[in-house]
C-alpha positions in Angstrom: 2.7 19.8 -55.0 0.0 18.6 -52.6 -0.1 21.9 -50.8 -0.2 23.9 -54.0 -3.0 21.9 -55.5 -5.1 22.4 -52.3 -4.4 26.1 -52.5 -5.4 26.3 -56.2 -8.6 24.4 -55.4 -9.4 26.7 -52.6 -9.0 29.8 -54.7 -11.0 28.3 -57.5 -13.9 27.5 -55.2 -13.5 31.0 -53.6 -13.7 29.2 -50.4 -11.2 29.9 -47.6 -9.0 27.0 -46.9 -8.5 25.9 -43.4 -5.2 24.2 -42.9 -4.8 22.2 -39.7 -2.3 24.0 -37.5 0.1 22.0 -35.4 -0.2 22.8 -31.7 1.9 25.6 -30.7 5.1 24.8 -28.8 3.8 26.4 -25.6 0.8 24.1 -25.7 2.9 21.0 -26.0 5.1 22.1 -23.2 2.2 22.9 -21.0 0.8 19.4 -21.7 4.1 17.9 -20.8 4.3 19.9 -17.5 0.8 18.8 -16.6 1.5 15.1 -17.4 4.4 15.4 -14.8 2.3 17.0 -12.1 3.3 20.7 -12.7 0.3 22.7 -13.6 1.3 25.4 -16.1 -0.3 28.3 -14.3 1.9 27.7 -11.3 5.0 26.3 -13.0 7.0 29.4 -12.2 6.1 29.0 -8.6 8.4 25.9 -8.4 11.4 28.0 -9.6 10.5 30.8 -7.2 10.2 28.4 -4.3 13.7 27.0 -5.0 15.2 30.5 -5.1 13.3 31.6 -2.0 14.5 28.5 -0.2 18.2 29.1 -1.1 17.9 32.4 0.6 16.2 30.9 3.7 18.7 28.1 4.0 21.9 29.9 3.5 22.4 30.9 7.2 21.8 27.2 8.6 25.3 26.0 8.4 27.1 28.9 9.8 24.9 31.3 11.7 25.6 29.7 15.1 29.3 29.6 14.9 29.3 33.2 13.4 27.3 34.5 16.4 29.6 32.7 18.7 32.6 34.6 17.1 30.6 37.9 17.7 30.5 37.1 21.4 27.1 35.6 22.0 27.1 32.6 24.3 25.8 29.1 23.5 22.7 29.6 25.7 21.7 32.7 23.9 22.3 30.9 20.4 20.2 27.9 21.6 17.4 30.2 22.7 17.5 32.0 19.5 16.9 28.7 17.5 14.4 27.4 20.0 12.2 30.4 19.7 12.5 30.3 15.9 11.5 26.6 15.8 8.3 27.2 17.9 7.3 30.0 15.7 8.0 27.9 12.5 5.8 25.1 13.9 2.8 27.6 14.5 3.4 29.3 11.1 3.5 25.9 9.3 -0.1 25.2 10.6 -1.2 28.8 10.1 -0.2 29.0 6.4 -2.7 26.2 5.4 -5.4 27.5 7.7 -5.3 31.0 6.2 -4.7 29.9 2.6 -8.4 28.6 2.4 -9.8 32.0 3.3 -7.2 34.3 1.7 -6.0 32.2 -1.2 -2.4 30.8 -1.4 -0.8 33.8 -3.0 -1.8 36.2 -0.3 -0.5 33.9 2.3 2.8 33.6 0.3 3.1 37.3 -0.1 2.5 37.9 3.7 5.3 35.4 4.4 7.5 37.1 1.9 6.9 40.5 3.4 7.5 39.3 6.9 10.8 37.5 6.0 12.1 40.7 4.3 11.2 43.2 7.0 12.4 41.2 9.9 15.6 40.0 8.3 16.6 43.6 7.8 15.7 44.3 11.4 17.6 41.2 12.6 20.7 42.2 10.6 20.9 46.0 11.1 19.6 46.4 14.7 20.4 42.9 16.0 23.5 41.3 14.6 25.4 44.4 13.4 24.5 46.3 16.6 25.1 43.4 18.9 21.7 43.6 20.4 20.5 40.1 21.4 17.0 41.2 22.5 16.3 42.7 18.9 17.9 39.6 17.4 15.6 37.3 19.3 12.5 39.3 18.5 13.2 39.8 14.9 14.5 36.2 14.2 11.5 34.8 16.0 8.9 36.7 14.0 10.9 36.1 10.9 10.1 32.5 11.5 6.6 33.1 10.4 7.9 34.1 6.8 9.4 30.8 5.3 6.5 28.5 6.3 3.8 30.9 4.9 5.7 31.2 1.6 6.7 27.6 1.2 3.6 25.7 2.7 1.3 28.3 1.1 2.6 27.2 -2.2 2.0 23.5 -1.2 -1.6 24.3 -0.7 -1.6 25.9 -4.0 -0.1 22.8 -5.6 -2.8 20.5 -4.0 -5.6 22.9 -5.2 -4.3 23.4 -8.7 -3.3 19.8 -9.5 -5.3 16.9 -11.1 -5.7 14.1 -8.6 -4.2 11.4 -10.9 -0.9 13.2 -11.0 -1.0 14.5 -7.3 1.8 12.2 -6.2 4.1 13.6 -9.0 3.2 17.2 -8.1 4.0 17.0 -4.4 7.2 15.1 -5.3 8.3 18.0 -7.4 7.3 20.3 -4.8 9.5 18.7 -2.1 12.2 18.1 -4.6 12.5 21.9 -5.4 12.0 22.9 -1.8 14.7 20.6 -0.4 17.0 21.3 -3.3 17.0 25.1 -2.4 16.9 24.8 1.4 19.3 21.9 2.1 21.6 21.6 -1.0 22.1 24.7 -3.2 22.0 27.0 -0.1 24.9 25.0 1.5 27.0 25.0 -1.6 26.4 28.7 -2.2 27.3 29.6 1.4 30.4 27.4 1.3 31.5 29.1 -2.0 31.0 32.8 -1.1 31.9 33.0 2.7 35.6 32.8 2.0 35.3 35.5 -0.5 32.9 38.1 1.0 32.5 36.9 4.7 29.6 35.7 6.7 27.7 39.1 7.2 27.8 39.8 3.5 26.5 36.3 2.8 23.5 36.9 5.1 22.7 40.0 3.0 23.0 37.8 0.0 20.3 35.5 1.5 18.0 38.5 1.5 18.6 39.0 -2.3 17.5 35.4 -3.0 14.4 35.7 -1.0 13.5 39.1 -2.7 14.0 37.5 -6.2 11.8 34.5 -5.3 9.1 36.6 -3.7 8.9 39.1 -6.7 8.6 36.1 -9.1 5.5 34.9 -7.4 4.1 38.4 -7.3 4.6 39.0 -11.0 4.3 35.5 -12.5 1.6 33.8 -10.6 -2.1 34.7 -10.3 -4.1 34.2 -7.2 -6.6 31.3 -7.6 -8.9 32.9 -5.1 -10.3 36.4 -5.7 -12.8 36.6 -3.0 -12.7 39.3 -0.5 -10.7 38.7 2.7 -12.9 39.3 5.8 -12.3 38.7 9.6 -15.1 36.1 9.5 -13.5 34.1 6.5 -10.2 34.2 8.3 -11.6 33.0 11.5 -13.5 30.2 9.5 -10.3 29.1 7.9 -8.4 28.9 11.2 -11.3 27.0 12.9 -11.8 24.6 10.1 -8.0 23.7 10.2 -8.6 22.6 13.8 -12.1 21.0 13.6 -11.1 19.0 10.5 -9.4 16.4 12.8 -12.7 15.9 14.6 -14.8 15.7 11.4 -12.2 13.7 9.4 -10.0 11.7 11.9 -8.0 10.3 9.1 -6.5 13.7 8.4 -5.3 13.7 12.1 -3.8 10.3 11.5 -1.8 11.7 8.5 -0.6 14.5 10.8 0.8 12.0 13.2 2.5 10.1 10.5 4.0 13.4 9.3 5.5 14.0 12.8 7.0 10.5 12.6 8.4 11.1 9.1 11.3 13.4 10.0 11.5 12.6 13.7 14.8 10.7 13.3 16.4 13.4 11.2 15.9 16.1 13.8 16.9 13.7 16.5 20.1 12.6 14.8 21.2 16.1 14.2 21.4 16.5 17.9 23.3 13.3 19.0 24.3 11.1 16.2 27.1 13.2 14.9 28.8 13.3 18.4 28.3 9.5 18.7 29.8 8.7 15.2 32.8 10.9 15.8 33.5 10.4 19.5 32.6 6.7 19.9 32.6 5.1 16.5 35.8 6.9 15.3 34.8 8.8 12.1 36.5 12.1 11.6 34.3 15.1 11.2 35.0 15.5 7.6 34.1 11.9 6.9 30.8 12.3 8.7 29.9 15.6 7.0 30.4 13.8 3.7 28.2 10.9 4.8 25.5 13.3 6.1 25.6 15.4 3.0 25.3 12.4 0.7 22.3 11.2 2.6 20.6 14.6 2.1 21.4 14.5 -1.6 19.8 11.1 -1.8 16.8 12.4 0.1 16.4 15.2 -2.5 16.2 12.7 -5.2 13.8 10.5 -3.2 11.3 13.4 -2.9 10.9 13.3 -6.6 11.2 9.6 -7.1 8.6 8.8 -4.5 6.0 10.9 -6.2 6.3 8.9 -9.5 6.5 5.6 -7.6 3.4 6.4 -5.7 1.4 7.2 -8.8 2.6 3.8 -10.1 2.2 1.3 -7.2 0.0 3.3 -4.9 0.6 6.1 -2.4 -0.2 4.2 0.7 2.0 1.4 -0.3 5.0 3.7 -0.8 4.5 5.5 2.4 4.1 2.4 4.6 6.6 0.0 3.1 9.3 2.1 1.5 8.9 5.0 4.1 7.9 3.2 7.4 9.6 -0.1 7.1 12.5 1.5 5.1 13.3 4.0 8.0 12.7 1.3 10.7 15.5 -0.9 9.1 17.9 2.0 8.2 17.6 3.9 11.4 18.8 0.7 13.3 21.4 -0.1 10.6 22.8 3.4 10.7 23.5 2.8 14.5 24.3 -0.9 14.6 26.5 -1.4 11.6 29.1 1.3 12.3 29.0 0.3 16.0 29.9 -3.4 15.2 32.3 -2.9 12.3 33.8 0.4 13.1 34.2 3.5 11.0 33.9 1.8 7.5 33.2 4.9 5.2 31.8 3.0 2.2 29.5 0.7 4.1 28.2 3.6 6.2 27.6 6.0 3.4 25.7 3.2 1.6 23.4 2.8 4.6 23.2 6.7 4.9 22.0 6.8 1.1 19.2 4.2 1.7 18.2 6.0 4.8 17.8 9.3 3.0 15.8 7.6 0.2 13.6 6.1 2.9 12.9 9.4 4.4 11.9 10.8 1.1 9.3 8.0 0.7 6.8 9.8 3.0 6.3 12.5 0.4 3.1 11.0 -1.0 1.5 11.9 2.3 1.1 15.4 0.8 -1.0 13.8 -1.9 -2.9 11.4 0.2 -4.1 13.7 3.1 -5.6 16.6 1.0 -7.6 14.0 -1.0 -9.1 12.6 2.2 -10.8 16.1 2.4 -11.4 17.2 -1.1 -13.7 20.0 -0.1 -11.2 21.3 2.5 -7.8 20.6 1.2 -6.1 23.7 2.7 -7.2 22.7 6.3 -5.9 19.1 5.6 -2.5 20.5 4.4 -2.5 22.7 7.5 -2.6 19.6 9.7 0.4 18.1 7.7 2.3 21.4 8.1 1.7 21.3 11.8 3.1 17.9 11.8 6.1 18.9 10.0 6.7 21.7 12.6 6.1 19.5 15.5 8.5 16.9 14.2 11.2 19.6 14.2 10.4 20.2 17.9 9.8 16.6 19.1 12.9 15.2 17.5 15.3 17.1 19.7 13.2 16.2 22.6 13.6 12.5 22.1 17.2 13.1 21.4 17.5 14.4 24.9 16.9 10.8 26.1 20.3 9.7 24.9 21.7 11.0 28.1 19.7 9.1 30.6 18.9 5.9 28.6 21.8 5.8 26.1 22.2 6.0 22.4 21.1 2.5 21.7 17.8 2.8 23.7 17.1 6.2 22.0 17.7 4.7 18.5 15.2 1.9 19.3 12.6 4.3 20.3 12.9 6.2 17.2 12.9 2.9 15.1 9.7 1.6 16.9 7.9 4.9 16.1 8.4 4.1 12.5 6.6 0.8 13.0 3.8 2.8 14.6 3.7 4.9 11.5 3.7 1.8 9.2 0.6 0.6 10.9 -1.1 4.0 10.9 -0.5 4.5 7.3 -2.9 1.7 6.2 -5.7 3.7 8.0 -5.5 6.2 5.3 -7.4 5.4 2.0 -7.4 7.6 -1.1 -10.9 8.7 -2.3 -12.6 6.6 -4.9 -11.6 8.9 -7.6 -7.9 8.4 -7.0 -8.4 4.7 -6.7 -10.2 4.6 -10.1 -7.2 6.4 -11.7 -4.7 3.9 -10.3 -6.7 1.0 -11.2 -7.3 2.3 -14.7 -3.4 2.4 -15.1 -2.4 -0.8 -13.1 1.2 -1.5 -12.6 2.5 -5.1 -12.9 2.2 -7.0 -9.7 1.2 -3.8 -7.8 -1.6 -3.1 -5.4 -3.3 0.3 -5.7 -3.3 2.4 -2.5 
């Protein structure tokens, strides 16, 4: 009746009636995404990132034994991965450096194109033809692809996200990235290899990458439309280096990023052998322990972002990340060593270790905000730290032979204490502090 009366009144007065319209569903959904740190214009990018990373990670668990079966020796396989790792480290830095001059989408599309072209060359003229030289060249150059795509999108996230929810945003970024690279890709490969074989599975990886790349091409708009020039490109690369001199705290953030995953890449080299050969776990048990740790890390990537926006980003990185890793790295060695291959106790420690590793994620929010006018260059330093961690971790693992496993574990643990101290040198800009102080958490100190 109320609506009818208003309509009659409007007609009698010959005045158009304006009925307040409820917000469209898309508007409400966009606000929900934004409140969780996912900017609506790039929301599909998180889905595309996951699909792309599934494709990139499919090969990780079986490429080495597959190449061994095809007659390539251990030295060749090690060289293949070493060259790939070095290129990935360089590309991780370059992605942030170029994103400032080109715009993140252009960098992502370059990475996408490189990945597709050189994966085809790697498979057709390398693996299928049994030509190691082509494999080495193509696989190495393909290493430019995934960092440009993935870390280019990280730059986009830091540019397109409000500062007050930056912690959540980078948490979602690392959640989706790790979910695709380390979890879904492994499950997919394990499910399809018995059915279609290794080579066909490698071709399936290409299909995932194509879908992710096309999604970015079609569904996301480039936030930077300025013309690309040689001068602007050189400026972006130079600024990604000089920012450490002009803003030393960004360099400190890069060092902490190296420390972040140092233990992970070192443990991959020597801890499995120690746990199976010396402690007494069988390989299947240890794989379950390690896989569960990775699952916990995926969850922590998201949890840490929300926790950082609640109790302070520096607090989360320093205490939950630095001290958490210091304690759990030592526990992961000493507890099984002292009590033997106790599966339940060790898997519990591994879960906490995986959670602690994920507590460094707020670095991706802290460091760009230290250089608000040059976020891409700051992210480039973080990316370089991630790449160097992948290189330095195995180098430290090499100490296990001359000084023993225990001494190597202590070196890694002490580095986390160094990271703990360095983290307090990082301070969020005043705007971020104001946001946290305006929404204080009980008994919490803002970063």
